[in-house]
SESE-418096 format. One record per residue (C-alpha): x, y, z; chain. Coordinates in nm, 3 decimals, always signed. Each point is the difference from the previous one (the first is absolute). Last residue first. Layout:
N
        x        y        z  cadena
        X        Y        Z       A
...
# end
This chain:
450
        x        y        z  cadena
   +1.933   -1.659   +0.468       A
   +0.343   +0.156   +0.122       A
   +0.266   +0.037   -0.270       A
   -0.165   +0.303   -0.166       A
   -0.059   +0.177   +0.317       A
   -0.336   +0.171   +0.068       A
   +0.023   +0.226   +0.315       A
   -0.093   -0.021   +0.355       A
   -0.134   +0.302   +0.195       A
   +0.142   +0.235   +0.258       A
   +0.094   +0.297   -0.216       A
   -0.222   +0.232   +0.221       A
   -0.219   +0.103   -0.283       A
   -0.018   -0.401   -0.110       A
   -0.105   -0.090   +0.343       A
   -0.246   +0.256   -0.003       A
   -0.137   -0.135   -0.306       A
   -0.013   -0.367   +0.158       A
   -0.241   +0.157   +0.287       A
   -0.203   +0.150   -0.282       A
   -0.057   -0.340   -0.179       A
   -0.094   -0.147   +0.334       A
   -0.262   +0.288   +0.088       A
   -0.125   -0.033   -0.360       A
   -0.115   -0.362   +0.087       A
   +0.114   -0.303   -0.208       A
   +0.036   -0.281   +0.253       A
   -0.295   +0.040   +0.226       A
   -0.304   +0.147   -0.198       A
   +0.088   -0.170   -0.304       A
   +0.111   -0.337   +0.107       A
   -0.309   -0.019   +0.228       A
   -0.236   +0.103   -0.268       A
   +0.175   -0.262   -0.223       A
   +0.000   -0.281   +0.233       A
   -0.363   +0.052   +0.074       A
   -0.079   -0.009   -0.361       A
   +0.186   -0.292   -0.077       A
   -0.150   -0.184   +0.293       A
   -0.353   +0.070   -0.096       A
   +0.079   -0.104   -0.374       A
   +0.124   -0.342   +0.132       A
   -0.294   -0.074   +0.207       A
   -0.242   +0.113   -0.289       A
   +0.156   -0.227   -0.241       A
   +0.209   +0.125   -0.307       A
   -0.153   -0.077   -0.331       A
   +0.002   +0.378   -0.122       A
   +0.377   +0.025   +0.110       A
   +0.086   -0.301   -0.199       A
   -0.154   +0.152   -0.318       A
   +0.155   +0.317   +0.073       A
   +0.328   -0.166   +0.029       A
   -0.029   -0.192   -0.322       A
   -0.105   +0.323   -0.186       A
   +0.317   +0.172   +0.158       A
   +0.222   -0.310   -0.096       A
   -0.142   +0.015   -0.366       A
   +0.037   +0.346   -0.035       A
   +0.383   +0.002   +0.088       A
   +0.144   +0.356   -0.009       A
   +0.117   -0.005   +0.354       A
   +0.025   -0.344   +0.173       A
   -0.267   -0.066   +0.243       A
   -0.059   +0.077   +0.378       A
   -0.309   -0.090   +0.170       A
   -0.161   +0.151   +0.351       A
   +0.064   +0.043   +0.364       A
   +0.164   -0.318   +0.083       A
   +0.103   -0.071   +0.360       A
   -0.083   -0.349   +0.018       A
   +0.019   -0.101   -0.370       A
   +0.356   +0.142   -0.026       A
   +0.157   -0.045   -0.342       A
   -0.302   -0.069   -0.194       A
   -0.253   +0.235   +0.166       A
   +0.279   +0.283   -0.072       A
   +0.066   +0.243   +0.264       A
   -0.062   +0.357   -0.128       A
   +0.213   +0.292   +0.116       A
   +0.340   -0.077   -0.145       A
   -0.134   -0.195   -0.308       A
   -0.206   +0.321   -0.082       A
   +0.273   +0.251   +0.097       A
   +0.212   -0.113   -0.306       A
   -0.133   -0.280   -0.208       A
   -0.198   -0.332   +0.033       A
   -0.306   +0.125   -0.199       A
   -0.322   +0.033   +0.216       A
   -0.317   -0.154   +0.112       A
   -0.076   +0.191   +0.284       A
   -0.297   -0.106   +0.243       A
   -0.247   +0.259   +0.088       A
   -0.055   +0.009   +0.381       A
   -0.010   +0.390   +0.050       A
   +0.361   +0.039   +0.137       A
   +0.123   -0.245   -0.250       A
   -0.136   +0.188   -0.289       A
   +0.163   +0.316   +0.109       A
   +0.329   -0.188   +0.044       A
   -0.034   -0.146   -0.337       A
   -0.084   +0.324   -0.174       A
   +0.307   +0.185   +0.165       A
   +0.270   -0.112   -0.250       A
   +0.376   -0.024   +0.092       A
   +0.232   +0.036   -0.290       A
   -0.240   -0.185   -0.225       A
   +0.111   -0.178   -0.307       A
   -0.187   -0.177   -0.293       A
   -0.319   +0.052   +0.198       A
   -0.288   -0.264   +0.024       A
   -0.181   +0.147   +0.298       A
   -0.322   -0.176   +0.055       A
   -0.218   +0.082   +0.288       A
   -0.230   -0.293   +0.130       A
   -0.339   -0.034   +0.170       A
   -0.172   +0.326   -0.061       A
   -0.158   +0.204   +0.268       A
   +0.225   +0.172   +0.249       A
   +0.250   +0.079   -0.286       A
   -0.288   +0.157   -0.212       A
   -0.138   +0.226   +0.304       A
   +0.367   +0.103   +0.040       A
   +0.030   +0.105   -0.366       A
   -0.319   +0.214   +0.046       A
   +0.155   +0.172   +0.304       A
   +0.320   +0.059   -0.181       A
   -0.190   +0.170   -0.288       A
   -0.029   -0.180   -0.334       A
   +0.206   +0.091   -0.309       A
   -0.155   -0.078   -0.343       A
   +0.023   -0.264   -0.253       A
   -0.272   -0.246   +0.176       A
   -0.014   -0.347   -0.160       A
   -0.240   -0.279   +0.099       A
   +0.054   -0.359   -0.082       A
   -0.198   -0.300   +0.033       A
   -0.351   +0.037   -0.136       A
   +0.130   +0.231   -0.273       A
   +0.248   -0.269   -0.112       A
   +0.079   +0.117   -0.364       A
   -0.080   +0.372   +0.077       A
   +0.211   +0.005   +0.299       A
   +0.278   -0.158   -0.188       A
   +0.001   +0.254   -0.248       A
   -0.023   +0.280   +0.263       A
   +0.314   -0.141   +0.134       A
   +0.178   +0.018   -0.324       A
   -0.109   +0.345   -0.078       A
   +0.126   +0.113   +0.343       A
   +0.340   -0.199   -0.081       A
   +0.014   +0.185   -0.319       A
   -0.056   +0.328   +0.166       A
   +0.265   -0.048   +0.257       A
   -0.118   +0.167   +0.327       A
   -0.310   -0.068   +0.192       A
   -0.109   -0.209   +0.304       A
   -0.259   -0.243   +0.138       A
   -0.041   -0.357   -0.140       A
   -0.264   -0.185   +0.204       A
   -0.025   -0.353   -0.083       A
   -0.255   -0.256   +0.092       A
   +0.044   -0.378   -0.007       A
   -0.334   -0.235   +0.029       A
   -0.035   -0.063   -0.374       A
   +0.411   -0.061   -0.036       A
   -0.067   -0.329   +0.158       A
   -0.064   -0.165   -0.329       A
   +0.334   +0.077   -0.118       A
   +0.066   +0.159   -0.344       A
   -0.050   +0.366   +0.155       A
   +0.314   -0.073   +0.227       A
   +0.245   +0.062   -0.282       A
   -0.161   +0.310   -0.098       A
   +0.019   +0.099   +0.348       A
   +0.350   -0.066   +0.001       A
   +0.083   +0.211   -0.296       A
   -0.178   +0.286   +0.153       A
   +0.224   -0.040   +0.315       A
   +0.310   -0.031   -0.181       A
   -0.082   +0.314   -0.212       A
   -0.076   +0.203   +0.327       A
   +0.362   -0.076   +0.105       A
   +0.052   +0.307   +0.214       A
   +0.354   +0.104   -0.102       A
   +0.078   +0.069   -0.366       A
   -0.353   -0.002   -0.115       A
   -0.136   +0.247   +0.244       A
   -0.368   -0.031   +0.028       A
   +0.027   +0.143   +0.336       A
   -0.145   -0.163   +0.298       A
   -0.299   -0.204   +0.143       A
   -0.053   -0.385   -0.102       A
   -0.273   -0.157   +0.180       A
   -0.111   -0.368   +0.025       A
   -0.352   -0.102   +0.120       A
   -0.139   -0.341   +0.053       A
   -0.363   +0.032   -0.129       A
   -0.299   +0.203   +0.052       A
   -0.158   +0.199   -0.319       A
   +0.185   +0.277   -0.183       A
   -0.112   +0.350   -0.081       A
   +0.283   +0.174   +0.174       A
   -0.228   +0.127   +0.286       A
   -0.117   -0.364   +0.029       A
   +0.329   -0.152   +0.040       A
   +0.033   +0.241   +0.316       A
   -0.314   -0.116   +0.150       A
   +0.091   -0.381   -0.037       A
   +0.318   +0.046   +0.132       A
   -0.137   +0.190   +0.290       A
   -0.229   -0.304   +0.046       A
   +0.303   -0.240   -0.018       A
   +0.181   +0.220   +0.265       A
   -0.261   -0.045   +0.242       A
   -0.191   +0.322   +0.094       A
   +0.077   +0.229   +0.288       A
   +0.287   +0.191   -0.192       A
   -0.248   +0.117   -0.263       A
   +0.136   +0.337   -0.070       A
   +0.356   -0.116   +0.118       A
   +0.190   +0.177   +0.270       A
   +0.010   -0.305   +0.247       A
   +0.170   -0.188   -0.308       A
   +0.312   +0.215   +0.050       A
   +0.230   +0.146   -0.282       A
   +0.000   +0.325   +0.187       A
   +0.130   -0.116   +0.322       A
   +0.206   -0.246   -0.191       A
   +0.250   +0.254   -0.112       A
   +0.245   -0.205   -0.185       A
   +0.367   +0.011   -0.011       A
   +0.293   +0.029   -0.237       A
   +0.306   -0.220   +0.062       A
   +0.328   +0.194   +0.038       A
   +0.294   -0.114   -0.207       A
   +0.376   +0.029   -0.005       A
   +0.261   +0.194   -0.199       A
   +0.309   +0.182   +0.135       A
   +0.299   -0.255   -0.048       A
   -0.109   -0.113   -0.366       A
   -0.111   +0.313   -0.195       A
   +0.058   -0.112   -0.342       A
   -0.143   -0.346   +0.111       A
   -0.309   +0.173   +0.007       A
   -0.056   +0.005   -0.374       A
   +0.108   -0.366   -0.093       A
   -0.150   -0.093   +0.334       A
   -0.348   +0.056   -0.129       A
   -0.164   -0.339   +0.098       A
   +0.238   +0.045   +0.340       A
   -0.164   +0.322   +0.093       A
   -0.353   -0.120   -0.105       A
   +0.038   -0.320   +0.217       A
   +0.079   +0.234   +0.307       A
   -0.288   +0.249   -0.049       A
   -0.045   +0.339   -0.015       A
   +0.320   +0.160   -0.094       A
   +0.268   +0.182   +0.185       A
   +0.306   +0.212   -0.097       A
   +0.225   +0.131   +0.289       A
   +0.237   +0.319   -0.022       A
   -0.175   +0.106   -0.295       A
   +0.174   +0.221   -0.304       A
   +0.083   -0.339   -0.191       A
   -0.365   -0.165   +0.055       A
   -0.139   +0.355   -0.122       A
   +0.219   -0.017   -0.293       A
   -0.076   -0.363   -0.094       A
   -0.362   +0.098   +0.019       A
   +0.036   +0.307   -0.219       A
   +0.183   -0.192   -0.272       A
   +0.217   +0.244   -0.196       A
   +0.042   +0.094   -0.347       A
   +0.276   +0.214   -0.150       A
   +0.235   -0.148   +0.237       A
   +0.199   +0.161   +0.324       A
   -0.344   +0.100   +0.135       A
   +0.032   +0.026   +0.389       A
   +0.248   +0.284   +0.009       A
   -0.268   +0.196   -0.213       A
   -0.214   +0.027   +0.297       A
   -0.118   +0.381   -0.039       A
   -0.327   -0.128   -0.095       A
   +0.033   +0.111   -0.344       A
   +0.316   -0.199   -0.025       A
   -0.201   -0.311   +0.128       A
   -0.266   +0.069   -0.260       A
   +0.258   +0.026   -0.274       A
   +0.116   -0.334   +0.069       A
   -0.267   -0.130   -0.212       A
   -0.223   -0.269   +0.148       A
   +0.033   -0.376   +0.028       A
   -0.285   -0.208   +0.139       A
   +0.027   -0.335   +0.177       A
   -0.324   +0.033   +0.210       A
   +0.091   -0.212   +0.293       A
   -0.301   -0.013   +0.237       A
   -0.015   +0.104   +0.360       A
   +0.359   +0.099   +0.023       A
   +0.069   +0.192   +0.326       A
   +0.292   +0.243   +0.037       A
   +0.150   +0.087   +0.325       A
   +0.195   +0.313   +0.061       A
   +0.202   +0.140   +0.269       A
   +0.016   +0.376   -0.005       A
   +0.289   +0.190   -0.171       A
   -0.248   +0.320   -0.021       A
   +0.104   +0.135   -0.345       A
   +0.101   -0.294   -0.211       A
   -0.211   -0.263   +0.195       A
   -0.324   +0.236   -0.034       A
   +0.099   +0.032   -0.374       A
   +0.062   -0.356   -0.087       A
   -0.353   -0.117   +0.190       A
   -0.202   +0.265   -0.148       A
   +0.150   -0.079   -0.350       A
   -0.053   -0.376   +0.049       A
   -0.349   +0.045   +0.131       A
   -0.187   -0.148   -0.298       A
   +0.212   -0.313   +0.030       A
   -0.185   -0.158   +0.289       A
   -0.056   +0.101   +0.351       A
   +0.251   +0.220   +0.195       A
   +0.084   -0.007   +0.361       A
   +0.190   +0.289   +0.121       A
   +0.181   -0.063   +0.349       A
   +0.084   +0.226   +0.308       A
   -0.217   +0.264   -0.152       A
   +0.062   +0.377   +0.109       A
   -0.326   +0.152   +0.093       A
   -0.032   +0.341   +0.146       A
   +0.305   +0.184   -0.166       A
   -0.013   -0.232   -0.290       A
   -0.361   +0.151   -0.080       A
   +0.087   +0.217   -0.309       A
   +0.292   -0.215   -0.131       A
   -0.226   -0.307   +0.037       A
   -0.264   +0.172   -0.217       A
   +0.270   +0.103   -0.258       A
   +0.135   -0.377   -0.027       A
   -0.355   -0.133   -0.042       A
   -0.059   +0.266   -0.273       A
   +0.293   -0.089   -0.210       A
   -0.073   -0.363   +0.028       A
   -0.350   +0.049   -0.074       A
   +0.098   +0.199   -0.320       A
   +0.212   -0.279   -0.108       A
   -0.289   -0.246   +0.052       A
   -0.247   +0.211   -0.176       A
   +0.221   +0.038   -0.285       A
   +0.073   -0.371   -0.033       A
   -0.372   -0.041   +0.024       A
   -0.077   +0.270   -0.278       A
   +0.235   -0.175   -0.225       A
   -0.156   -0.352   +0.047       A
   -0.351   +0.118   -0.056       A
   -0.311   +0.117   +0.196       A
   +0.131   -0.111   +0.203       A
   +0.099   -0.216   +0.334       A
   -0.243   +0.169   +0.244       A
   -0.236   +0.148   -0.256       A
   -0.147   +0.294   +0.169       A
   +0.290   +0.243   -0.110       A
   +0.074   +0.222   +0.300       A
   +0.357   -0.082   +0.035       A
   +0.023   +0.077   -0.372       A
   -0.015   +0.369   +0.071       A
   -0.090   +0.064   +0.354       A
   -0.084   -0.199   +0.305       A
   +0.214   -0.187   +0.264       A
   -0.187   -0.188   +0.273       A
   +0.169   -0.001   +0.342       A
   -0.142   -0.261   +0.226       A
   +0.075   +0.014   +0.359       A
   -0.090   -0.372   +0.184       A
   -0.180   -0.011   +0.306       A
   -0.299   -0.151   -0.139       A
   -0.006   +0.220   -0.291       A
   +0.097   +0.363   +0.057       A
   -0.008   +0.228   -0.290       A
   +0.234   +0.243   -0.207       A
   -0.014   +0.158   -0.328       A
   +0.333   +0.155   -0.166       A
   -0.067   +0.206   -0.334       A
   +0.267   -0.018   -0.254       A
   +0.024   +0.295   -0.235       A
   +0.176   -0.125   -0.320       A
   +0.299   +0.148   -0.161       A
   +0.132   -0.008   -0.372       A
   +0.326   -0.113   -0.151       A
   -0.077   -0.405   +0.050       A
   -0.129   +0.079   +0.371       A
   +0.116   +0.264   +0.248       A
   -0.222   -0.024   +0.307       A
   -0.210   +0.278   +0.146       A
   -0.112   -0.013   +0.361       A
   -0.307   -0.054   +0.198       A
   -0.123   -0.047   +0.358       A
   -0.269   -0.146   +0.243       A
   -0.302   -0.085   -0.230       A
   -0.250   -0.210   +0.183       A
   -0.053   -0.367   -0.081       A
   -0.069   -0.196   -0.305       A
   -0.038   +0.189   -0.322       A
   -0.046   -0.318   -0.208       A
   +0.168   +0.126   -0.297       A
   +0.280   -0.273   +0.008       A
   +0.091   +0.113   +0.340       A
   +0.365   -0.115   -0.042       A
   +0.145   -0.189   +0.314       A
   +0.201   +0.097   +0.308       A
   -0.060   -0.202   +0.309       A
   +0.107   +0.094   +0.345       A
   +0.029   -0.250   +0.280       A
   +0.096   +0.065   +0.361       A
   +0.054   -0.372   +0.181       A
   -0.172   -0.146   +0.285       A
   -0.093   -0.360   -0.140       A
   -0.348   +0.144   -0.081       A
   +0.178   +0.259   -0.205       A
   +0.192   -0.273   -0.196       A
   -0.342   -0.185   -0.050       A
   -0.134   +0.321   -0.149       A
   +0.273   +0.057   -0.261       A
   +0.014   -0.370   -0.079       A
   -0.388   -0.037   -0.041       A
   +0.034   +0.313   -0.240       A
   +0.274   -0.119   -0.202       A
   -0.129   -0.359   -0.054       A
   -0.375   +0.085   -0.088       A
   +0.133   +0.275   -0.229       A
   +0.247   -0.231   -0.174       A
   -0.278   -0.272   -0.034       A
   -0.148   +0.169   -0.337       A
   -0.109   +0.324   -0.118       A
   -0.093   +0.169   +0.324       A
   -0.037   +0.372   +0.126       A
   -0.206   -0.042   +0.311       A
   +0.243   -0.093   +0.104       A
   +0.370   +0.051   -0.087       A
   +0.148   -0.059   -0.335       A
   +0.315   +0.157   -0.201       A
   +0.218   -0.063   +0.331       A
   +0.279   +0.146   +0.226       A
   -0.003   -0.063   +0.385       A
   +0.183   +0.218   +0.224       A
   +0.072   -0.181   +0.355       A
   +0.099   +0.162   +0.328       A
   +0.101   -0.255   +0.260       A
# end
């Protein structure tokens, strides 16, 4: 099968989990024997060799688009450069620029396929997230190709219909303002999202496409998230933990880590900070260590730093992005990873942690509750602990319980987590299900079937 994928991120260009998902899906489909081409903006990276160029009409002017091509693990990647497509800020620098970048990407993607259609006519176009709506609409309009649209996280934006008219897609914009996600789902033959629970949590949106909506779980690459690759793989976990905490200026103790965006709407950093403040009144707090790693909302960053200043022997805050290799070292050393999200379509942190033996303590939402088996619900097969979202007291209680787990229980949960991540949530399984989606051989969500 010939598959054309569209996305705003593709490794090494990475902002969040989208890059991992698109890259792993494309490579996995190649491993299954399919031909895959990916089209993505270049974002000023100059990746690959220039192979062609063309001029695009854009808001009354013209943009010279350069096409760069490279091969990555059997995947052909076309990076589109020129104008805003070369803007280094993947989703910026502002909202208006992002919309114009998405629009230019759509036109350039259609122009590229127009130039290679004689050698590559896709059987299916697979578009990821709303930034690809113009590309998806144009490819569907001009090439009548089967289309799949994946929602990795609902954005709920509304944009002026003028962008669709500028894209020569005025027929998709009957109102002055348009929801691009709704439009992409309307255009697509099949709509997918990344976990079963997220689909039902957002059923008010997805029910609009009942009859063509389903889920495909993401996967995890445990060949990278692997203890054998750690800097101190030969040392006991407790010793690795001591060394890691020492790097962050902390003495040894039970180590809890948060890593992610400081996103007030989603990630629950405020819930974690309140939970730490609650725990600080307990005598056992003296043996607890907290690594809080991420950046984003300035107010949350200030609050985290204040908590660090109040409890310098217990808390270390790092407001910068770390390399994947450094993150792997952390997962392989800390005891627990805290994921207090208000919502989480799928989430990769919990599976990355499980691959490396760090136990997740997470909100019972979306993909987190689909991938983590709760200790309270199934002690034998448990891989972590789940708590209600936004409940700082419940989170504090779970962290205290985790701290006091006996060695036998900890070992069982770690073994269960590694096995579940490596066997149940592989990218191969995700890709096999996507192939069923492409072939129209997949189950659908039905409002009367729960």
